N, C-alpha and C positions, 0 to 999 in steps of 0.2 A: 628228849635225847640230850645228852651231855655235849657241850661245845668242844670237847676234846681236852687234852692235857694242858695244864697251865704251866708256863715257864716260871721257874723259881728265880727270885732275885732279879727280875726284869727291871731295868731302869725306868724311872718315872720322872716326868718334868718336875723341876723344883725351882722355887724362888730363892735366889742366892744374892745377897748383898756382899760385894767383894771390895777389898781394899787394895793397897799397893801390891803389885806383883800377882794380882788375881786371888790373893788369900781370902777365903770366905770369912766374913764377919758375922753373918746371920744366914740361917737356912730355914726357909718357910716360916719366917717371923721369929725364930728362936736364936738368940745370940750364941755365938760360938765361944765356948769356954777355953778350948785347947785344940791345937792341931797335933794329932798323933803322928801323921806321916803324910808325905806327898810324893808322887811319882809320875813319870811321863811314860805313856804307852805310844809307841810308834810301830805300826804294823801295816801290812799290805802295801808297802811303799812301791812295790813292783806293779801294782794295778792302776787302773784309771781312777780308783777311789781309795786312796790311801787313808789310813786311820791314824790320827794324832790327837791324843787326849791328855789333859792334865787332871789327875785324880788327887783328891784331898780326903783323908780320913780325919774327921773332926768329932769333938764331943760338944754337945750343946749344953746350955746352962741347966737343963732338966736332966742331964746325965745320959742322954741318948747318944749312941755311937752311930754316926752316919758317914757314908762315903758319897761324896759328890764329885762330879766331873764335868768338864766343859770341852767340847770338840774344838780344837785349835785349828783344824784344817779349814773350816768354813765359818768360824766365829759363831757357831750355833749356840743354843741356849744351854742352860744348866740342867743336869739330871742327878737324881739321887738313887742310891741303892742301900739296903740294910743288910 
């Protein structure tokens, strides 16, 4: 029996080495070649568990385009999405 539908583009934990201002310098051991974009998401501010994340779209030295984010509400870990 199938475990059910799989969510697309679900965030996965990532190892990120960050520099000043939280800018990613490496993602999962791959150096970041360029930052394409960064943005802040603030949502559910009216609830007991508001969402506040800083997202970075980066290009690694191998040419991979990756979006990483960190939860700023609780100082949680880094996550990646493709």
